[in-house]
C-alpha positions, -999 to +999 in steps of 0.1 A: +136+401+751+110+382+772+084+405+757+091+391+722+098+355+731+062+341+725+063+358+690+097+343+682+085+308+693+053+312+671+074+322+641+097+293+645+068+269+648+053+284+617+085+281+597+088+244+608+053+237+597+058+254+563+091+235+558+075+202+568+047+208+544+070+215+515+091+184+523+060+163+524+048+176+490+082+169+475+080+133+489+045+129+475+057+141+440+086+116+440+063+086+449+047+066+421+010+073+417-013+048+435-037+029+413-074+039+416-096+015+436-105-015+414-079-007+387-058-036+374-027-041+352-037-078+346-033-090+310-066-102+296-052-131+276-014-135+281-007-160+253+016-158+222-008-153+193+011-180+173+000-206+199-037-200+192-051-229+171-088-220+168-112-191+172-149-190+174-169-158+174-206-156+183-226-124+182-261-116+196-277-120+162-268-157+162-240-157+136-211-180+145-177-179+128-150-204+134-114-201+122-089-229+123-051-226+120-036-248+092+001-247+095+012-211+090-022-200+076-059-198+086-091-212+072-127-204+080-146-237+088-179-222+100-205-211+087-188-228+057-153-236+045-137-204+031-102-191+025-094-167+053-076-134+056-047-144+078-036-108+083-070-098+097-071-128+120-035-121+133-043-085+139-074-095+159-053-118+181-026-092+186-051-067+198-066-093+222-032-103+238-022-067+241-054-058+261-054-054+299-082-056+324-092-020+331-111-025+364-128-052+384-163-036+389-180-065+407-162-096+420-195-115+425-223-100+405-259-107+416-273-104+381-254-104+348-283-086+332-271-054+349-240-054+327-256-068+295-238-101+300-268-123+302-270-121+264-235-110+254-231-088+223-200-108+214-186-141+227-150-148+217-136-184+223-100-194+218-082-227+218-045-226+224-017-251+226-003-233+257-020-224+289-047-213+292-057-239+266-093-226+266-103-189+268-138-176+266-146-139+267-180-123+267-186-087+260-216-068+273-228-032+275-208-001+274-199+015+307-219+047+316-191+069+303-188+048+271-151+045+278-151+008+282-171-025+280-183-048+307-168-082+302-167-117+317-141-144+314-154-180+317-144-197+349-142-164+368-174-149+382-162-113+384-173-086+360-145-065+346-142-036+322-120-037+290-112-012+263-143-003+242-125-010+209-126-047+216-162-049+205-153-039+169-119-056+170-133-090+181-169-089+168-160-099+132-183-115+107-174-142+083-171-116+055-147-095+077-123-125+081-126-142+047-100-137+020-115-108+000-087-106-027-101-104-062-070-121-076-052-147-055-018-147-073+008-139-047+019-102-045+050-095-067+045-125-089+022-111-116+041-110-149+014-103-175-020-085-177-043-087-207-072-062-206-103-061-229-129-034-224-157-022-247-134+007-259-099-008-261-076-037-254-040-039-243-014-061-227+013-054-202+041-079-199+073-081-179+104-084-201+135-106-192+149-076-174+119-074-151+106-041-167+070-037-179+065-035-216+033-025-235+027-052-261+010-036-290+027-055-308+056-048-310+066-045-274+073-009-264+083+007-231+054+011-207+053+040-183+068+025-151+046+043-126+014+037-146+022+000-150+031-004-113-001+013-104-022-010-125-005-041-110-008-027-075-045-020-081-052-056-089-030-070-062-048-049-035-083-052-050-109-063-024-144-076-027-170-050-014-195-078-008-204-113-018-235-116-040-234-154-044-212-181-031-212-199-065-216-191-102-247-212-108-268-182-118-239-161-132-259-151-163-281-127-144-251-106-134-243-095-169-212-116-175-224-125-210-216-089-222-189-079-198-178-043-192-142-054-186-121-086-187-087-087-171-066-118-176-038-120-150-009-144-152+019-152-128+033-179-105+025-205-131-012-198-132-037-175-150-069-160-136-096-141-155-114-113-137-147-103-154-169-073-146-206-076-154-235-052-150-235-022-128-257-018-097-258+011-073-225+025-087-206-008-083-200-038-106-208-075-103-176-094-108-162-129-107-128-146-109-123-178-129-102-193-101-126-183-072-161-195-063-181-164-054-198-136-074-189-103-057-190-066-060-162-043-071-161-005-069-165+016-101-129+029-097-116-005-107-133-002-141-120+034-145-084+024-137-084-002-164-102+018-191-070+032-204-058+039-240-025+025-251-011+060-254-018+064-216+003+034-209+034+042-230+066+056-215+069+092-227+103+102-211+131+094-234+158+097-207+153+085-171+185+097-154+188+123-127+211+151-138+233+149-107+242+112-114+253+116-150+291+109-154+296+111-192+277+127-221+284+121-258+267+143-284+265+141-321+250+171-338+252+190-372+283+208-356+301+175-350+308+152-321+316+162-285+322+143-253+319+157-217+331+139-186+325+147-149+357+153-130+365+153-093+345+178-073+316+174-097+332+197-123+328+190-160+353+189-188+351+185-225+374+155-234+368+153-272+374+165-298+398+187-278+402+188-240+391+220-223+373+232-192+336+240-196+312+257-172+296+231-150+263+249-149+261+250-187+267+212-190+240+207-164+217+230-183+222+208-214+215+177-194+183+192-181+172+200-217+179+164-227+161+150-196+131+171-206+128+153-240+094+137-239+070+121-264+040+143-271+024+117-295+032+084-312+031+085-350+017+053-367+038+026-383+071+009-376+091+026-404+116+052-392+125+068-425+094+091-426+106+106-393+142+111-403+154+084-378+171+060-402+199+086-404+193+107-373+207+143-371+213+141-334+226+114-311+229+117-273+245+090-251+245+093-213+263+072-187+250+075-152+246+059-118+266+035-097+261+008-123+273+030-152+240+025-170+237+040-205+208+055-225+210+065-261+185+088-278+184+097-315+165+126-329+158+144-362+135+170-378+111+161-406+094+190-421+079+211-393+080+183-368+106+168-346+110+131-338+131+110-314+135+075-300+157+056-277+178+032-296+162+003-277+128+015-289+114+001-322+089+029-327+093+067-331+079+094-308+070+129-318+086+155-295+081+193-291+088+212-323+112+235-304+130+208-283+160+204-307+163+241-311+167+245-274+192+217-272+212+233-301+212+266-282+225+249-251+253+233-271+264+266-286+267+281-252+293+254-244 
């Protein structure tokens, strides 16, 4: 036994060392990581953005931009008085107050030139109604790894690093921060648009139900998505650049023979947007209610160069098949009524009650939902299209609000026509549409 004692002692010591090492590693894993030397979790500017009253931005090229809070909005006061883009300014402040100091790289720098801070690329000054009441941040060169920026806060000699995105976030020009909307009517309040181009003219107007009509005249249903897209385009339209801050020399921009004129009404006011001559793929433009002459992209012209046929609603029914509760049909074979029962099953309730295959009623509803205008014949008279005494009449009731839609249809010669009873004008539909509906009715 004595012979093996040294070996046993050595093995025990080795086991103890291994166990101790494992225990130490587990403790290290459980401990929170220690910050790297010089790292900081200090907020750069710990102030509520709503407390900021003024901002001044200076860049190395000499441009100075000052924004002043006026109530709940902002205004640019330097280099000249301009309406401001409050959303852009608020986003800039939110980014600033959310930024932390990455590292303190030199508590007492001998030369700011070493960090590009003797002539900062951007100086950002803030006045606040809460402490700190004054905040001045200078941004210098990028760090060697380009992962951050050297920065200096006035009143503190240390050089710190901050996130590199602050240079583009804070280094804004007057154009970046000005209100660049091409129409200043508040979003959602536009109720009429009159468009005149060199090829066509048309008007969209909201009816008392808040639905867009195409005013030919008479007023006809406008395609909902097309109309909303046109309104959205003008609400979201932005200036690409400002060519002149006033209209003193507007004649040289081609407004005497405009490519497009858009008259926009809403919120008790009307503004006229005019597109003049083209330059480098864009168009000079002006708004009667705004001071500058600016540039708009070609896509704006394309979006408004539409024919009236592009703007008209072509779907005769708008329901979704699954939400229909009742269907009334008048055809050459007579009148029939179908009603949805519990469990989404369908039943014929007139002229005689009987069960009908649910899938066949839904097939008929799909055929009706597919009724769509292929063209719009001229004139307001319905007699040439067989619609003064229509052969077919379809009435649907659908949705939580029990909405109804009624469509009448007839054949006239080799053509088929239809209209919603709320429509003044007729639409030409597929020549085979009524034959397919007649077939679906016979299968029921």
